[in-house]
MARKOLPA-891057 format. One record per residue: residue number from 0; x, y, z of N, C-alpha, C in turn; residue in three letters. Coordinates in Angstrom, 3 decimals, m for minus. Layout:
REM MARKOLPA-891057
k, nX, nY, nZ, caX, caY, caZ, cX, cY, cZ, r
NUM, X, Y, Z, X, Y, Z, X, Y, Z, ala
...
This chain:
REM MARKOLPA-891057
k, nX, nY, nZ, caX, caY, caZ, cX, cY, cZ, r
0, 27.476, m61.594, 6.325, 28.319, m60.419, 6.244, 29.021, m60.233, 7.564, met
1, 30.296, m60.027, 7.512, 31.104, m59.912, 8.708, 31.514, m58.454, 8.902, asn
2, 30.895, m57.771, 9.903, 31.217, m56.367, 10.173, 32.448, m56.281, 11.053, asp
3, 33.318, m55.410, 10.684, 34.467, m55.149, 11.542, 34.143, m53.948, 12.407, thr
4, 34.871, m53.756, 13.474, 34.617, m52.647, 14.395, 34.764, m51.293, 13.733, gly
5, 35.752, m51.140, 12.841, 35.994, m49.833, 12.216, 34.886, m49.464, 11.240, ser
6, 34.362, m50.426, 10.502, 33.283, m50.092, 9.566, 32.004, m49.768, 10.332, ser
7, 31.782, m50.461, 11.437, 30.616, m50.152, 12.276, 30.758, m48.743, 12.857, arg
8, 31.951, m48.411, 13.291, 32.200, m47.073, 13.827, 31.997, m46.008, 12.746, leu
9, 32.447, m46.294, 11.537, 32.256, m45.345, 10.431, 30.772, m45.129, 10.155, ala
10, 29.991, m46.202, 10.190, 28.546, m46.080, 9.983, 27.903, m45.267, 11.097, leu
11, 28.324, m45.475, 12.328, 27.774, m44.712, 13.444, 28.144, m43.234, 13.339, leu
12, 29.361, m42.937, 12.903, 29.774, m41.535, 12.698, 28.926, m40.888, 11.591, arg
13, 28.691, m41.650, 10.538, 27.826, m41.148, 9.457, 26.429, m40.873, 9.997, phe
14, 25.902, m41.813, 10.772, 24.584, m41.665, 11.360, 24.522, m40.441, 12.271, leu
15, 25.604, m40.116, 12.905, 25.669, m38.936, 13.766, 25.668, m37.645, 12.941, glu
16, 26.366, m37.631, 11.804, 26.486, m36.423, 10.973, 25.172, m36.051, 10.286, arg
17, 24.376, m37.030, 9.919, 23.139, m36.747, 9.178, 22.194, m35.852, 9.974, val
18, 21.818, m36.184, 11.206, 20.918, m35.276, 11.930, 21.575, m33.942, 12.290, pro
19, 22.909, m33.937, 12.487, 23.589, m32.666, 12.744, 23.461, m31.737, 11.548, glu
20, 23.623, m32.293, 10.351, 23.487, m31.509, 9.133, 22.048, m31.026, 8.981, arg
21, 21.091, m31.913, 9.258, 19.684, m31.523, 9.178, 19.358, m30.432, 10.188, asp
22, 19.863, m30.559, 11.395, 19.625, m29.553, 12.425, 20.249, m28.219, 12.034, leu
23, 21.453, m28.255, 11.480, 22.123, m27.037, 11.040, 21.308, m26.344, 9.943, ser
24, 20.816, m27.119, 8.988, 19.999, m26.562, 7.896, 18.701, m25.979, 8.452, arg
25, 18.067, m26.689, 9.370, 16.827, m26.198, 9.973, 17.067, m24.898, 10.728, thr
26, 18.176, m24.801, 11.428, 18.489, m23.560, 12.143, 18.738, m22.407, 11.177, arg
27, 19.351, m22.678, 10.032, 19.525, m21.632, 9.001, 18.167, m21.177, 8.490, arg
28, 17.268, m22.127, 8.242, 15.923, m21.778, 7.767, 15.190, m20.915, 8.797, trp
29, 15.333, m21.275, 10.066, 14.697, m20.499, 11.131, 15.268, m19.087, 11.166, ile
30, 16.580, m18.960, 11.083, 17.222, m17.629, 11.097, 16.775, m16.805, 9.893, ala
31, 16.687, m17.439, 8.725, 16.222, m16.730, 7.526, 14.785, m16.256, 7.707, asp
32, 13.946, m17.113, 8.247, 12.541, m16.749, 8.450, 12.402, m15.637, 9.485, glu
33, 13.205, m15.687, 10.546, 13.179, m14.608, 11.548, 13.637, m13.288, 10.928, glu
34, 14.636, m13.333, 10.056, 15.102, m12.120, 9.377, 14.008, m11.557, 8.477, arg
35, 13.346, m12.430, 7.702, 12.260, m11.973, 6.827, 11.112, m11.371, 7.626, arg
36, 10.772, m11.991, 8.739, 9.694, m11.480, 9.589, 10.062, m10.117, 10.167, glu
37, 11.304, m9.952, 10.590, 11.753, m8.653, 11.109, 11.709, m7.593, 10.015, ala
38, 12.139, m7.942, 8.807, 12.082, m6.999, 7.686, 10.637, m6.626, 7.354, glu
39, 9.727, m7.595, 7.437, 8.317, m7.321, 7.153, 7.753, m6.343, 8.185, arg
40, 8.099, m6.554, 9.473, 7.617, m5.657, 10.520, 8.163, m4.238, 10.337, arg
41, 9.445, m4.131, 9.978, 10.036, m2.809, 9.733, 9.340, m2.143, 8.548, val
42, 9.098, m2.909, 7.499, 8.405, m2.365, 6.329, 7.010, m1.868, 6.666, gly
43, 6.287, m2.626, 7.479, 4.947, m2.191, 7.875, 5.008, m0.926, 8.729, glu
44, 6.008, m0.845, 9.591, 6.137, 0.338, 10.443, 6.481, 1.580, 9.621, ala
45, 7.220, 1.402, 8.546, 7.636, 2.536, 7.706, 6.599, 2.911, 6.650, arg
46, 5.619, 2.057, 6.428, 4.613, 2.317, 5.396, 3.820, 3.564, 5.764, arg
47, 3.663, 4.478, 4.827, 2.885, 5.679, 5.139, 1.417, 5.309, 5.350, pro
48, 0.703, 6.101, 6.136, m0.700, 5.784, 6.382, m1.517, 5.906, 5.094, pro
49, m2.568, 5.126, 5.021, m3.450, 5.186, 3.852, m4.145, 6.546, 3.833, ala
50, m4.385, 7.084, 2.643, m5.075, 8.374, 2.582, m6.509, 8.228, 3.075, pro
51, m7.034, 9.297, 3.648, m8.403, 9.252, 4.158, m9.407, 9.259, 3.012, ala
52, m9.104, 10.008, 1.943, m10.033, 10.119, 0.818, m9.270, 10.112, m0.500, phe
53, m9.934, 9.653, m1.543, m9.344, 9.567, m2.879, m10.279, 10.212, m3.890, leu
54, m9.695, 10.924, m4.836, m10.443, 11.459, m5.978, m10.133, 10.564, m7.173, ile
55, m11.178, 10.092, m7.833, m10.995, 9.281, m9.042, m11.245, 10.153, m10.256, glu
56, m10.291, 10.134, m11.161, m10.398, 10.948, m12.376, m10.811, 10.098, m13.562, arg
57, m11.323, 10.758, m14.597, m11.729, 10.079, m15.821, m10.535, 9.774, m16.706, gly
58, m10.805, 9.251, m17.890, m9.739, 8.887, m18.821, m8.877, 10.070, m19.227, leu
59, m9.476, 11.244, m19.349, m8.701, 12.424, m19.755, m7.950, 13.057, m18.577, asp
60, m8.142, 12.523, m17.388, m7.497, 12.973, m16.155, m7.905, 14.381, m15.738, leu
61, m8.898, 14.955, m16.407, m9.391, 16.280, m16.034, m10.714, 16.176, m15.291, lys
62, m11.579, 15.328, m15.783, m12.885, 15.159, m15.144, m12.750, 14.325, m13.876, asn
63, m13.464, 14.738, m12.841, m13.487, 13.965, m11.608, m14.696, 13.040, m11.672, ile
64, m14.453, 11.761, m11.534, m15.502, 10.755, m11.687, m16.195, 10.463, m10.362, val
65, m15.409, 10.342, m9.281, m16.014, 9.992, m7.998, m15.067, 10.309, m6.847, ala
66, m15.660, 10.347, m5.664, m14.907, 10.505, m4.432, m15.017, 9.198, m3.662, leu
67, m13.899, 8.720, m3.121, m13.854, 7.466, m2.374, m13.206, 7.698, m1.019, his
68, m13.490, 6.792, m0.075, m12.719, 6.783, 1.166, m11.414, 6.057, 0.877, thr
69, m10.431, 6.213, 1.732, m9.138, 5.548, 1.548, m9.216, 4.044, 1.677, gly
70, m10.272, 3.528, 2.305, m10.428, 2.092, 2.494, m11.338, 1.455, 1.457, gln
71, m11.736, 2.198, 0.440, m12.655, 1.670, m0.577, m12.022, 0.484, m1.309, cys
72, m12.808, m0.546, m1.549, m12.306, m1.733, m2.237, m12.418, m1.601, m3.752, trp
73, m13.041, m0.524, m4.247, m13.237, m0.374, m5.685, m12.967, 1.065, m6.146, asp
74, m11.774, 1.607, m5.889, m11.549, 3.013, m6.213, m11.179, 3.304, m7.661, pro
75, m10.890, 2.321, m8.474, m10.442, 2.596, m9.831, m8.938, 2.810, m9.856, gly
76, m8.402, 2.969, m11.057, m6.955, 3.061, m11.208, m6.433, 4.491, m11.225, lys
77, m7.259, 5.439, m11.564, m6.794, 6.818, m11.692, m7.225, 7.634, m10.474, arg
78, m6.656, 7.312, m9.333, m7.013, 8.022, m8.102, m5.810, 8.763, m7.551, thr
79, m6.109, 9.772, m6.768, m5.051, 10.466, m6.039, m5.600, 10.862, m4.676, lys
80, m4.742, 10.843, m3.670, m5.203, 11.169, m2.323, m5.544, 12.654, m2.195, pro
81, m6.549, 12.942, m1.380, m6.932, 14.326, m1.101, m7.200, 14.476, 0.388, val
82, m7.158, 15.705, 0.836, m7.423, 16.003, 2.238, m8.923, 15.963, 2.497, thr
83, m9.270, 15.961, 3.761, m10.687, 15.973, 4.151, m11.371, 17.232, 3.617, arg
84, m10.688, 18.351, 3.690, m11.264, 19.616, 3.215, m11.539, 19.570, 1.716, glu
85, m10.579, 19.019, 0.962, m10.756, 18.899, m0.495, m11.877, 17.916, m0.810, arg
86, m12.033, 16.875, m0.019, m13.116, 15.915, m0.227, m14.471, 16.572, 0.005, ala
87, m14.578, 17.372, 1.058, m15.835, 18.084, 1.329, m16.135, 19.051, 0.204, ile
88, m15.117, 19.760, m0.256, m15.284, 20.705, m1.366, m15.753, 19.985, m2.629, glu
89, m15.192, 18.813, m2.900, m15.588, 18.048, m4.088, m17.047, 17.630, m3.999, ala
90, m17.492, 17.201, m2.839, m18.905, 16.825, m2.692, m19.818, 18.035, m2.873, leu
91, m19.389, 19.177, m2.385, m20.186, 20.404, m2.548, m20.247, 20.835, m4.011, arg
92, m19.237, 20.439, m4.790, m19.230, 20.752, m6.224, m19.890, 19.647, m7.041, gln
93, m20.692, 18.826, m6.382, m21.489, 17.770, m7.021, m20.671, 16.609, m7.587, gln
94, m19.492, 16.377, m7.062, m18.733, 15.181, m7.449, m19.461, 13.993, m6.827, val
95, m19.768, 12.973, m7.617, m20.506, 11.832, m7.067, m19.696, 11.090, m6.002, pro
96, m20.377, 10.692, m4.942, m19.752, 9.873, m3.900, m19.842, 8.411, m4.321, ala
97, m18.818, 7.665, m4.053, m18.815, 6.229, m4.352, m19.974, 5.572, m3.603, cys
98, m20.721, 4.738, m4.301, m21.867, 4.070, m3.670, m21.452, 2.872, m2.833, thr
99, m20.192, 2.484, m2.932, m19.726, 1.311, m2.181, m19.133, 1.699, m0.826, lys
100, m18.317, 2.769, m0.798, m17.657, 3.148, 0.452, m18.322, 4.335, 1.137, cys
101, m19.192, 5.041, 0.460, m19.974, 6.158, 0.996, m19.131, 7.198, 1.740, arg
102, m18.249, 7.926, 1.002, m17.442, 8.961, 1.664, m18.291, 10.111, 2.179, pro
103, m19.457, 10.337, 1.586, m20.331, 11.388, 2.063, m20.826, 11.081, 3.484, asp
104, m21.101, 9.832, 3.752, m21.491, 9.412, 5.092, m20.319, 9.542, 6.051, thr
105, m19.134, 9.148, 5.603, m17.951, 9.263, 6.450, m17.652, 10.715, 6.810, ala
106, m17.996, 11.617, 5.902, m17.769, 13.045, 6.158, m18.942, 13.709, 6.881, leu
107, m20.035, 12.980, 7.040, m21.216, 13.536, 7.703, m22.032, 14.450, 6.817, gly
108, m21.950, 14.239, 5.488, m22.674, 15.090, 4.537, m23.709, 14.268, 3.751, ile
109, m24.090, 13.130, 4.221, m25.001, 12.252, 3.475, m26.330, 12.938, 3.265, ala
110, m26.905, 12.693, 2.106, m28.220, 13.275, 1.758, m29.337, 12.605, 2.526, asp
């Protein structure tokens, strides 16, 4: 095969464009990832704080089933946040404390 100077030059130009294109794509990916990370940080900063205590209601939404801390890993689906005062009041009204997160201990009212 007999290479001419112009075809060799064309191949070298092609060889030059390939990594430039790859570098350009990689820089776009980096910029996209930096944007996503910045958005995630803003979202975390704007997230409201977790409630300190949760009241879990029964199926009819009238009966109170249990009291949980805001960090409980098993609070159930029918919960709503309550204040510390409301949590203490619920325990005084014999609302059962969650046996997993022990809100009564967190409130200093453990039996």
